[in-house]
C-alpha positions in Angstrom: -40.1 32.7 -24.7 -43.2 34.8 -25.8 -42.1 34.9 -29.4 -43.2 31.3 -29.9 -46.8 31.7 -28.8 -47.9 34.8 -30.8 -49.0 32.7 -33.8 -51.2 30.7 -31.6 -52.6 33.3 -29.2 -53.1 36.0 -31.8 -54.1 33.7 -34.6 -56.8 31.1 -35.2 -57.8 30.7 -31.6 -58.5 34.3 -30.9 -60.1 35.1 -34.3 -62.2 31.9 -34.2 -63.4 32.5 -30.6 -64.4 36.1 -31.4 -66.3 35.1 -34.6 -68.1 32.3 -32.7 -68.9 34.6 -29.8 -70.3 37.2 -32.3 -72.7 34.7 -33.9 -73.7 32.7 -30.8 -73.7 35.3 -27.9 -76.7 34.8 -25.6 -76.9 31.1 -26.4 -74.3 29.5 -24.1 -74.7 25.9 -25.2 -74.6 26.7 -28.9 -71.4 28.7 -28.2 -69.9 26.0 -26.1 -70.6 23.1 -28.6 -69.3 25.2 -31.5 -66.2 26.0 -29.6 -65.7 22.3 -28.7 -65.7 21.5 -32.4 -63.4 24.4 -33.4 -61.0 23.8 -30.5 -60.7 20.1 -31.5 -59.9 21.1 -35.0 -57.3 23.6 -33.7 -55.7 21.2 -31.2 -55.7 18.0 -33.2 -55.3 19.1 -36.8 -54.0 22.7 -37.0 -51.6 22.7 -34.1 -49.7 19.5 -35.3 -49.6 20.9 -38.8 -48.1 24.2 -37.5 -45.5 22.2 -35.6 -44.7 20.3 -38.8 -44.3 23.6 -40.7 -42.0 24.9 -38.0 -44.3 27.8 -37.0 -44.1 26.8 -33.4 -43.3 23.9 -31.1 -45.2 22.6 -28.2 -43.2 21.7 -25.1 -44.5 19.7 -22.2 -48.1 19.7 -23.5 -50.0 17.2 -25.5 -52.7 18.2 -28.1 -55.3 17.0 -25.5 -53.8 19.6 -23.1 -54.1 22.3 -25.8 -57.8 21.2 -26.3 -58.5 21.5 -22.6 -56.8 24.9 -22.3 -58.6 26.4 -25.3 -61.9 25.1 -24.1 -61.4 26.6 -20.6 -60.3 29.9 -22.1 -63.4 29.9 -24.4 -65.7 29.5 -21.4 -63.8 32.2 -19.5 -64.2 34.6 -22.5 -67.9 34.0 -22.6 -68.3 34.5 -18.8 -66.2 37.7 -19.1 -68.5 39.0 -21.9 -71.6 38.3 -19.9 -70.1 40.1 -17.0 -69.1 43.1 -19.2 -72.7 43.1 -20.6 -74.1 43.4 -17.1 -71.6 46.1 -16.1 -72.2 48.2 -19.3 -75.9 47.9 -18.9 -75.9 49.7 -15.6 
């Protein structure tokens, strides 16, 4: 079950989100809009292409669902970093 998600979870989404966070941290709207564009690229172009290549298969989720999940995760990652920033500052 988990062997099918590693290329997605540890691949472009994670690396892209970390790079975007590095360059836009402290500017939430810039981070959010950049992530919307990159997540759309991932969900509607890269994900179907990976399915076509046989790297993974999506079951019971549409590319729009992938887009929603990645967007929500991106926001949660930003909130987590802001929380960690506050905890580490003390």
